[in-house]
C-alpha distance (Angstrom), angle and dihedral (degrees) to the residues before:
residue distance angle dihedral
M1 . . .
V2 3.75 . .
R3 3.83 115.1 .
S4 3.77 109.1 -127.3
D5 3.81 111.0 -134.1
N6 3.76 104.3 -174.4
Q7 3.78 105.9 -131.5
A8 3.81 96.3 160.3
P9 3.87 98.6 104.9
A10 3.81 91.5 49.8
L11 3.80 93.5 49.7
I12 3.79 98.9 47.4
G13 3.81 108.0 99.6
S14 3.80 93.6 11.9
L15 3.82 127.3 122.3
I16 3.81 116.5 -122.4
S17 3.81 117.8 -154.6
E18 3.81 89.1 -13.0
R19 3.79 92.3 -76.5
Y20 3.84 111.6 61.4
R21 3.78 119.5 73.4
V22 3.82 114.1 -160.6
H23 3.77 112.3 -138.1
E24 3.79 111.6 169.7
L25 3.80 143.4 -11.6
L26 3.82 112.2 -104.7
G27 3.79 100.0 179.6
E28 3.79 141.9 -20.5
G29 3.81 135.8 -153.6
G30 3.76 140.6 170.4
M31 3.80 95.5 -78.0
G32 3.76 102.7 31.6
A33 3.76 153.5 -20.9
V34 3.79 135.8 -113.5
Y35 3.83 122.0 -139.7
R36 3.73 135.3 -173.8
G37 3.76 107.9 -123.1
E38 3.83 144.3 160.1
Q39 3.75 134.8 -121.8
V40 3.79 93.7 -132.4
H41 3.77 97.6 -157.3
L42 3.77 93.7 51.8
R43 3.85 97.6 32.6
K44 3.84 86.7 -129.9
Q45 3.78 127.0 145.6
V46 3.78 116.5 -122.6
A47 3.74 138.7 174.2
I48 3.81 114.7 -122.9
K49 3.81 119.6 -157.4
V50 3.79 115.2 -163.3
L51 3.81 127.6 -171.8
Q52 3.80 116.4 -129.4
P53 3.80 111.5 -105.7
G54 3.83 88.8 -116.6
A55 3.78 89.6 64.5
R56 3.81 98.7 52.3
N57 3.83 93.7 88.0
L58 3.77 95.2 49.6
P59 3.81 106.1 90.9
Q60 3.78 94.9 -164.9
I61 3.85 91.9 54.4
V62 3.78 90.1 47.9
A63 3.81 90.1 48.5
R64 3.79 88.9 53.8
F65 3.81 90.5 50.3
E66 3.79 90.5 48.5
R67 3.76 90.6 47.7
E68 3.82 89.3 57.8
A69 3.78 90.8 49.2
I70 3.82 93.5 50.6
A71 3.79 93.4 46.2
G72 3.77 92.2 50.1
A73 3.82 92.4 46.7
H74 3.79 95.6 50.4
I75 3.80 98.6 48.7
Q76 3.76 119.5 71.4
H77 3.77 108.5 -179.1
P78 3.81 133.6 131.2
N79 3.77 91.5 -122.5
V80 3.84 97.1 48.9
V81 3.78 124.3 73.9
S82 3.76 108.7 -120.5
A83 3.82 130.7 -139.2
S84 3.85 120.5 -142.6
D85 3.83 106.1 175.6
F86 3.78 144.2 18.2
G87 3.79 130.1 -174.7
Q88 3.80 149.3 116.2
L89 3.79 135.0 -77.2
P90 3.79 121.1 -132.8
D91 3.85 89.1 -92.5
R92 3.85 88.9 55.0
S93 3.80 94.0 -108.4
H94 3.78 109.9 143.3
F95 3.81 123.0 -122.9
L96 3.75 133.5 -165.0
V97 3.84 126.3 -157.9
L98 3.78 114.3 -146.8
E99 3.78 137.2 177.2
Y100 3.81 109.2 -84.8
V101 3.79 109.6 -119.6
E102 3.81 127.4 -176.3
G103 3.75 111.9 -160.5
T104 3.79 150.5 117.5
P105 3.79 119.4 -92.5
L106 3.80 111.6 -114.1
Q107 3.82 84.6 -126.6
D108 3.78 89.4 71.7
V109 3.83 92.0 48.1
I110 3.82 92.5 49.6
A111 3.78 87.8 53.9
S112 3.86 87.1 70.6
A113 3.88 93.7 43.9
P114 2.93 147.7 163.1
L115 3.79 91.0 83.3
P116 3.79 124.2 -164.4
A117 3.82 107.9 -86.8
R118 3.79 94.3 -118.3
R119 3.82 92.2 54.6
A120 3.83 92.7 45.6
L121 3.77 91.0 50.3
H122 3.81 91.5 46.6
I123 3.80 89.6 55.1
A124 3.81 94.0 42.3
R125 3.78 92.9 50.2
Q126 3.77 92.0 55.6
I127 3.78 91.6 49.0
A128 3.79 89.3 51.1
S129 3.79 89.9 49.3
A130 3.83 90.3 51.4
L131 3.79 89.9 50.0
E132 3.79 91.3 48.1
A133 3.79 89.3 58.1
V134 3.88 92.2 44.2
H135 3.79 93.0 50.2
A136 3.76 92.9 46.1
K137 3.83 87.2 65.8
G138 3.78 90.9 52.9
I139 3.85 90.9 -106.4
V140 3.82 125.1 134.4
H141 3.81 113.9 -160.1
R142 3.84 96.1 -153.4
D143 3.81 94.7 -173.4
V144 3.82 104.2 64.4
K145 3.80 106.3 155.1
P146 3.79 138.3 135.1
Q147 3.82 92.4 -92.9
N148 3.79 89.3 60.4
I149 3.81 95.0 51.5
L150 3.79 115.3 81.2
L151 3.83 120.4 -167.0
G152 3.78 118.9 -153.1
A153 3.77 131.4 177.6
H154 3.81 114.2 -22.5
D155 3.88 88.0 7.6
Q156 3.81 92.8 -66.6
V157 3.82 104.1 178.9
K158 3.78 125.7 -136.1
L159 3.81 119.9 -176.1
I160 3.81 109.9 -149.4
D161 3.86 142.5 178.0
F162 3.80 112.7 48.9
G163 3.82 92.3 179.3
L164 3.82 92.3 122.8
A165 3.82 96.2 37.2
K166 3.69 120.1 138.3
V167 3.87 106.0 -128.5
N168 3.74 137.7 165.8
V169 3.81 102.5 -78.8
E170 3.85 89.6 -148.0
L171 3.80 87.1 72.4
L172 3.81 91.5 61.6
S173 3.76 126.1 88.4
T174 3.83 117.8 -93.5
E175 3.84 92.6 -101.4
S176 3.75 94.4 45.4
R177 3.80 91.7 43.3
E178 3.80 90.3 56.7
A179 3.78 91.6 48.0
A180 3.78 91.1 48.1
R181 3.80 92.9 51.4
K182 3.80 91.2 50.8
G183 3.81 93.7 49.7
Q184 3.75 110.8 -5.8
D185 3.79 93.8 -178.8
L186 3.81 94.2 48.4
T187 3.83 89.0 -119.8
A188 3.75 137.5 76.1
A189 3.79 115.5 -70.9
D190 3.79 94.5 -104.0
Q191 3.79 95.4 52.6
V192 3.73 129.7 88.1
L193 3.78 132.3 -141.4
G194 3.76 133.4 -149.8
T195 3.74 132.7 51.9
L196 3.78 108.7 -44.0
S197 3.75 92.2 -145.0
Y198 3.84 90.6 67.1
L199 3.79 101.0 28.7
A200 3.76 119.1 124.3
P201 3.87 115.3 -119.3
E202 3.81 93.0 -117.8
A203 3.79 89.0 64.7
V204 3.81 87.2 80.0
R205 3.82 85.0 78.8
G206 3.81 90.6 58.4
M207 3.74 132.6 -76.5
E208 3.79 93.2 -90.2
A209 3.84 85.9 66.1
V210 3.77 93.6 65.5
D211 3.73 124.8 89.0
A212 3.80 136.5 175.3
R213 3.81 91.9 -59.2
A214 3.81 89.6 67.6
D215 3.84 88.5 62.9
L216 3.81 88.4 50.7
Y217 3.83 90.1 51.5
A218 3.77 89.6 55.7
L219 3.77 89.9 49.5
G220 3.79 89.1 52.6
L221 3.83 91.2 52.4
M222 3.78 90.8 50.9
L223 3.80 92.5 48.6
Y224 3.78 89.4 47.8
E225 3.79 89.5 56.0
M226 3.78 93.9 43.4
L227 3.75 91.6 55.5
S228 3.82 101.6 37.6
G229 3.81 102.8 28.9
R230 3.80 91.6 -122.8
G231 3.79 143.3 53.1
P232 3.79 126.7 -95.1
F233 3.82 92.0 -95.6
D234 3.75 134.6 37.5
A235 3.75 97.9 -125.1
S236 3.80 127.6 163.9
D237 3.76 94.3 -140.9
G238 3.80 144.1 1.2
Q239 3.85 93.4 -90.8
S240 3.80 93.1 54.2
S241 3.78 90.2 45.8
F242 3.82 91.3 51.5
R243 3.79 92.0 48.6
Q244 3.81 91.6 52.4
R245 3.83 91.8 49.0
L246 3.82 89.1 51.4
L247 3.85 91.3 55.1
E248 3.77 105.8 31.0
E249 3.78 140.0 39.7
A250 3.77 115.0 -118.2
P251 3.84 113.5 -94.3
P252 3.83 115.9 -109.0
L253 3.82 110.2 -78.6
R254 3.79 94.8 -127.2
Q255 3.78 89.1 52.6
R256 3.79 89.7 58.6
A257 3.81 92.8 44.9
P258 3.83 105.2 29.0
G259 3.77 94.9 164.8
A260 3.81 99.8 44.0
G261 3.83 95.9 89.8
I262 3.79 93.3 -128.2
R263 3.76 111.3 -179.6
P264 3.87 119.1 -125.6
E265 3.84 94.2 -118.2
V266 3.81 91.1 52.8
E267 3.81 91.9 48.2
A268 3.87 89.7 49.7
I269 3.84 91.1 56.5
V270 3.80 92.8 51.4
M271 3.79 95.8 44.2
R272 3.78 92.2 50.6
L273 3.78 91.3 50.6
V274 3.77 93.4 53.4
Q275 3.80 99.2 48.7
R276 3.78 112.6 137.4
D277 3.80 91.1 -136.1
P278 3.87 107.9 68.5
T279 3.85 90.1 -149.8
Q280 3.76 88.0 63.8
R281 3.79 94.1 56.4
Y282 3.75 127.9 82.5
P283 3.84 106.0 -71.4
T284 3.83 94.8 -136.8
A285 3.72 143.2 13.8
T286 3.82 88.5 -114.3
N287 3.84 88.4 64.7
V288 3.81 89.7 50.6
I289 3.77 91.6 52.8
A290 3.86 91.0 50.2
A291 3.79 90.4 50.0
I292 3.79 93.1 49.0
D293 3.82 91.9 47.5
G294 3.75 88.8 52.2
A295 3.84 92.7 51.3
I296 3.78 91.3 48.1
A297 3.79 91.3 49.9
A298 3.81 89.7 49.5
M299 3.81 90.6 50.8
E300 3.79 92.7 48.9
G301 3.78 92.3 46.8
A302 3.82 94.8 47.7
P303 3.85 111.0 124.1
R304 3.73 114.2 -102.7
Q305 3.76 123.6 -147.6
I306 3.79 109.2 -115.6
E307 3.75 123.2 179.5
P308 3.84 111.0 -116.6
T309 3.78 115.8 -111.4
V310 3.84 115.2 -130.1
S311 3.80 133.4 170.8
M312 3.85 113.1 -125.2
H313 3.74 131.3 -160.8
L314 3.75 116.9 -152.2
G315 3.72 118.4 -125.5
A316 3.79 126.7 -158.4
P317 3.78 116.8 -68.9
G318 3.77 110.0 -73.0
H319 3.82 93.3 20.1
P320 3.74 121.9 111.5
T321 3.75 119.2 -109.7
S322 3.76 123.5 -134.2
A323 3.71 134.3 -151.1
T324 3.81 116.4 -117.6
P325 3.76 126.9 -167.1
L326 3.79 118.1 -103.9
A327 3.80 92.6 -123.7
P328 3.85 135.9 11.1
R329 3.77 116.1 -98.6
W330 3.78 128.7 -145.9
T331 3.75 106.3 -114.1
S332 3.76 92.7 -146.8
P333 3.82 136.9 -2.6
A334 3.79 88.3 -127.3
M335 3.83 91.7 62.8
R336 3.82 94.7 54.8
P337 3.89 97.3 86.3
W338 3.82 90.9 51.3
L339 3.76 92.2 50.2
I340 3.79 92.4 48.3
A341 3.82 90.8 48.5
S342 3.78 91.1 50.8
I343 3.76 91.3 51.5
V344 3.87 92.2 50.2
V345 3.79 91.6 49.4
S346 3.75 92.4 49.2
L347 3.83 90.5 51.8
L348 3.81 92.1 49.9
L349 3.82 92.0 50.5
S350 3.81 89.9 49.4
V351 3.79 91.8 51.9
A352 3.84 92.5 48.1
L353 3.78 91.1 49.7
L354 3.76 91.1 50.0
I355 3.85 91.4 51.1
A356 3.79 92.0 50.4
I357 3.77 92.3 51.8
L358 3.79 92.0 49.9
S359 3.83 92.2 48.5
N360 3.80 91.2 55.6
């Protein structure tokens, strides 16, 4: 357990590394605190994450912090929060400078679920796009959950908190690299990290057993909740939920939300994402994006019921009205020459009659 030495009052108003002014405390936990700050030279708002002094002598905690910094620095994507600096305060506490994001946690949005399918797919596609960029760098997030998804204006997604990310240890500092090799997941080998409610079943073998498909599994659970208003299982806590997911396949989405009008192609995406066996899931986030795009296209191209437009003539009161076509139709292409000839003959006869009248 990390002892929490509250350093917030001392930091507010201070200048870190001669370029970051600390303005206010945004949140605080057992291992650190997050502040709103400003890069004074650029006049740009930033978020500053600072480890508690009690954590500075714990190499595994520092390795986790550095892991988050490296992940954020190596991924440049509109749906991933970026990191721009990493260092130490005079008291040797580590700090991390992140992109400042204002948004609502997806957790709060899910509380009002079920969401309209188009909105849920719009959010899920952005998460998949973020994961595509993360996985392309050889990084596995390992803690994808609604609390780590922020929604900004127009449901703009930001994936945050890479503290549990699986990264290439060669990118870490020498001290952190050694700590990572001794206990890369900051826990004993038989323990798991992350939020149990969104943890993939294969994590029971240890966090080193998980790969990018575990992140996709968590995305599937979130999409399941967004569309149905609840998870696959009625569990009282995360541990019970995880145990059920270890033993049972998730029930069909439309079975859990029979009145939600979920389309089959949307259900198929969700159910493939939440397969217990990772080999049965989508292999990559790119595949998920393609599937979501296909489902959205199918929804947008679905036939819509439109009332037919007819012209009506009004009969006398009490008499039925009848529908008449807007324009006459040729009954057959073969009849067209005869009709044209008839019209020409009629015109010639009319002209002859007019000449005869004028002559008289």
